C-alpha positions as CSV (number, residue, x, y, z in Angstrom):
1,M,-0.9,25.7,7.2
2,P,-4.6,26.4,6.7
3,F,-5.5,24.7,10.0
4,G,-5.2,25.7,13.6
5,P,-2.4,24.4,15.8
6,G,-4.5,21.6,17.3
7,A,-5.6,20.3,13.9
8,T,-2.1,20.5,12.6
9,V,-0.7,18.4,15.4
10,F,-3.5,15.9,15.0
11,L,-2.9,15.6,11.3
12,A,0.9,15.4,11.7
13,A,0.5,12.5,14.3
14,C,-1.9,10.7,12.0
15,V,0.4,11.0,8.9
16,F,3.5,9.9,11.0
17,F,1.6,6.8,12.4
18,A,0.2,6.0,9.0
19,G,3.7,6.1,7.5
20,I,4.8,3.4,10.0
21,V,1.8,1.2,9.3
22,D,2.2,1.7,5.5
23,A,5.9,0.8,5.6
24,L,5.1,-2.4,7.5
25,A,1.9,-3.6,5.8
26,G,0.4,-1.0,3.5
27,G,-3.0,0.6,4.2
28,G,-1.8,3.9,5.5
29,G,-4.5,5.7,3.6
30,L,-7.1,4.2,6.0
31,I,-5.6,6.6,8.5
32,T,-4.6,9.6,6.5
33,L,-7.7,10.1,4.3
34,P,-10.1,10.4,7.2
35,A,-7.6,12.6,9.0
36,Y,-7.3,15.1,6.1
37,L,-11.1,15.3,5.9
38,A,-11.4,15.7,9.7
39,V,-9.1,18.8,9.8
40,G,-11.1,20.5,7.0
41,L,-9.0,20.1,3.9
42,N,-11.1,20.6,0.7
43,P,-12.4,17.1,-0.2
44,A,-11.5,17.7,-3.8
45,L,-7.8,18.1,-2.8
46,V,-7.6,15.2,-0.3
47,L,-6.7,12.3,-2.6
48,G,-3.9,14.3,-4.4
49,T,-2.5,15.8,-1.2
50,N,-2.4,12.4,0.5
51,K,-0.8,10.8,-2.6
52,L,2.0,13.4,-2.6
53,S,3.0,12.8,1.1
54,S,2.5,9.1,0.7
55,C,4.6,8.8,-2.4
56,L,7.5,10.6,-0.9
57,G,7.3,8.5,2.2
58,T,7.1,5.3,0.2
59,V,10.3,6.2,-1.7
60,V,12.1,6.1,1.7
61,S,10.7,2.8,2.8
62,T,11.3,1.3,-0.7
63,V,15.0,2.3,-0.6
64,R,15.4,1.1,3.0
65,Y,14.0,-2.4,2.2
66,H,16.0,-2.7,-1.0
67,R,19.2,-1.8,0.7
68,A,18.6,-4.4,3.4
69,L,17.6,-7.2,1.0
70,K,19.5,-6.3,-2.2
71,F,17.4,-8.2,-4.6
72,S,17.7,-7.5,-8.4
73,I,15.4,-4.7,-9.7
74,V,16.3,-5.7,-13.2
75,D,14.9,-9.2,-12.8
76,F,11.8,-7.6,-11.2
77,L,11.1,-5.2,-14.2
78,P,8.7,-7.5,-16.0
79,V,6.6,-7.8,-12.8
80,I,6.6,-4.0,-12.5
81,A,5.5,-3.7,-16.1
82,A,2.7,-6.2,-15.5
83,S,1.5,-4.2,-12.5
84,M,1.5,-0.9,-14.5
85,L,-0.4,-2.5,-17.4
86,G,-2.9,-4.1,-15.0
87,S,-3.4,-0.8,-13.2
88,W,-4.1,1.0,-16.5
89,L,-6.5,-1.7,-17.6
90,G,-8.3,-1.6,-14.3
91,A,-8.6,2.2,-14.5
92,R,-10.1,1.9,-18.0
93,A,-12.5,-0.7,-16.8
94,A,-13.6,1.6,-13.9
95,I,-14.7,4.1,-16.4
96,L,-17.0,1.6,-18.0
97,V,-18.2,-0.5,-15.0
98,D,-19.4,0.6,-11.6
99,P,-16.6,-0.6,-9.2
100,S,-19.0,-0.7,-6.2
101,W,-19.8,-4.4,-7.0
102,I,-16.4,-5.3,-5.7
103,R,-17.3,-4.3,-2.2
104,P,-19.3,-7.5,-1.4
105,M,-16.4,-9.6,-2.7
106,L,-14.0,-7.7,-0.4
107,L,-16.3,-8.2,2.6
108,A,-16.3,-11.9,2.0
109,A,-12.6,-12.2,1.3
110,L,-11.0,-9.9,3.9
111,P,-11.9,-11.9,7.0
112,V,-10.6,-15.0,5.3
113,V,-7.3,-13.2,4.5
114,A,-6.9,-11.8,8.0
115,W,-7.6,-15.2,9.5
116,L,-5.1,-16.9,7.3
117,V,-2.4,-14.4,8.2
118,W,-3.2,-14.3,11.9
119,S,-3.9,-18.0,12.6
120,K,-0.9,-19.4,10.7
121,K,1.8,-18.5,13.2
122,D,4.6,-19.2,10.7
123,F,3.0,-17.3,7.8
124,G,5.8,-15.4,6.0
125,S,8.4,-16.4,8.5
126,T,10.7,-18.2,6.1
127,D,11.9,-17.5,2.6
128,D,11.4,-20.5,0.3
129,S,11.6,-18.5,-2.9
130,G,15.0,-19.9,-3.6
131,R,13.4,-23.3,-4.2
132,L,11.8,-21.9,-7.3
133,S,13.7,-21.3,-10.5
134,A,14.1,-17.7,-11.7
135,A,11.6,-18.3,-14.5
136,E,9.0,-19.7,-12.1
137,R,9.5,-16.8,-9.7
138,R,9.0,-14.4,-12.6
139,R,5.9,-16.3,-13.8
140,R,4.4,-16.2,-10.3
141,G,5.3,-12.5,-9.9
142,L,3.5,-11.7,-13.2
143,L,0.4,-13.7,-12.1
144,V,0.3,-11.7,-8.9
145,A,1.2,-8.3,-10.3
146,A,-1.3,-8.1,-13.2
147,P,-4.6,-8.8,-11.3
148,I,-3.7,-6.8,-8.2
149,G,-2.5,-4.0,-10.4
150,A,-5.8,-4.1,-12.1
151,Y,-7.5,-4.0,-8.7
152,D,-5.5,-0.9,-7.8
153,G,-6.6,0.9,-11.0
154,F,-10.2,-0.3,-10.6
155,F,-10.8,0.2,-6.9
156,G,-7.6,0.5,-4.9
157,P,-7.8,0.3,-1.1
158,G,-5.4,-2.2,0.5
159,T,-3.3,-2.8,-2.7
160,G,0.0,-2.8,-0.9
161,T,-1.3,-5.3,1.7
162,F,-2.6,-7.6,-1.0
163,F,0.7,-7.5,-2.9
164,A,2.6,-8.4,0.3
165,I,0.3,-11.3,1.1
166,A,0.4,-12.6,-2.5
167,F,4.1,-12.5,-2.7
168,A,4.4,-14.3,0.6
169,R,1.8,-17.0,-0.3
170,W,2.5,-17.7,-4.0
171,G,6.0,-16.2,-4.4
172,R,7.1,-18.1,-1.3
173,H,9.0,-15.0,0.1
174,D,9.0,-14.3,3.7
175,L,6.9,-11.3,4.7
176,L,9.9,-9.0,4.8
177,G,10.9,-9.8,1.2
178,A,7.2,-9.8,0.1
179,T,6.7,-6.3,1.7
180,A,9.8,-5.0,0.0
181,R,8.5,-6.1,-3.4
182,A,5.1,-4.8,-2.6
183,K,6.6,-1.3,-1.9
184,I,8.1,-1.1,-5.3
185,L,4.9,-2.0,-7.1
186,N,2.8,0.3,-4.9
187,L,5.2,3.1,-5.5
188,V,5.0,2.8,-9.2
189,S,1.3,2.8,-9.3
190,N,1.1,5.7,-6.8
191,L,3.4,7.8,-8.9
192,G,1.2,7.3,-11.9
193,A,-1.8,8.5,-9.8
194,L,0.1,11.4,-8.4
195,G,1.0,12.6,-11.9
196,A,-2.7,12.6,-12.8
197,F,-3.5,14.6,-9.7
198,I,-0.7,17.1,-10.4
199,W,-1.9,17.5,-14.0
200,A,-5.4,18.2,-12.8
201,G,-4.3,20.6,-10.0
202,R,-6.1,18.5,-7.4
203,L,-3.7,18.8,-4.5
204,D,-2.6,21.3,-1.8
205,W,1.1,21.6,-2.3
206,K,1.8,23.4,1.0
207,V,-0.1,20.8,3.1
208,G,1.2,17.9,1.0
209,L,4.9,18.9,1.2
210,S,4.7,19.7,4.9
211,M,3.0,16.4,5.7
212,S,5.6,14.6,3.5
213,L,8.2,15.3,6.2
214,L,6.1,13.3,8.7
215,S,5.3,10.6,6.2
216,I,9.0,10.2,5.4
217,A,9.8,9.9,9.1
218,G,7.0,7.4,9.6
219,H,8.1,5.3,6.6
220,W,11.7,5.3,7.8
221,V,10.7,4.2,11.3
222,G,8.3,1.5,9.9
223,S,10.8,0.1,7.4
224,H,13.5,0.1,10.1
225,L,11.3,-1.9,12.4
226,G,10.3,-4.2,9.5
227,V,13.9,-5.0,8.6
228,R,14.8,-5.6,12.2
229,R,11.7,-7.6,13.3
230,G,10.6,-9.2,10.1
231,A,7.4,-11.3,10.0
232,A,7.1,-11.3,13.8
233,L,6.0,-7.6,13.5
234,I,4.7,-7.4,10.0
235,R,2.2,-10.3,10.3
236,P,0.0,-8.8,13.1
237,V,0.1,-5.4,11.4
238,V,-1.1,-7.0,8.1
239,A,-3.9,-8.7,10.0
240,L,-4.9,-5.4,11.6
241,V,-4.9,-3.5,8.3
242,C,-7.2,-6.2,6.8
243,A,-9.6,-5.7,9.7
244,G,-9.5,-2.0,9.2
245,L,-10.1,-2.3,5.5
246,F,-13.0,-4.6,6.2
247,A,-14.5,-2.0,8.5
248,K,-14.1,0.8,6.0
249,V,-15.6,-1.2,3.1
250,L,-18.5,-2.3,5.3
251,F,-19.1,1.4,6.4
252,D,-19.0,2.6,2.8
253,A,-21.5,-0.1,1.8
254,I,-24.1,0.6,4.4
255,R,-24.0,4.4,4.8
């Protein structure tokens, strides 16, 4: 490791805790990105290194949720494709348009989202998706995946959280089922980004792989807690992630 013992322990603790948060509600990057910078990792390598450890951790939580819920991946493939297409289009748009204009929109929307999740005590506590036909679930999934995928390619922070909230609100899944589906979509988009970072050589393999062990452990713990506690645990974590994202976007806007 290129850091001292104290910095290494600090980074390891942050990555482990971020894995728990990410598995429950998304938004782990709000913890890990500042941590990598704080210990002195080359800023040019931070995003790729973080993506490597995050992707490997997300594989674990995705598999854990899927084993617990056993929903059909085949039926979900059109939604995955819509997310990938939306992400590609969003990335293309980011080349042509300055994405900074989206910050004021997030600053307005995030408090509303956090209030909705926190104030509604039964938000995501029941799964009513079975009341919808398979075709309607697919249609709603496509309507959710395409724009949020585009947001991921265009701007990015909080994508997994937004997926989970959208699948709970419009897909009528409970937060556990919504989070499981969000993990799949986030994993797919993250793998695409990781491939780009590997191709460009913009990551520290030694740091990324060593921190992956902590990320995997955190994602396992987080998904285990999510499966056992469901919406009772996921709901407050989602609200806290929204608050953290709001603080980050506000800080980036005024600095």
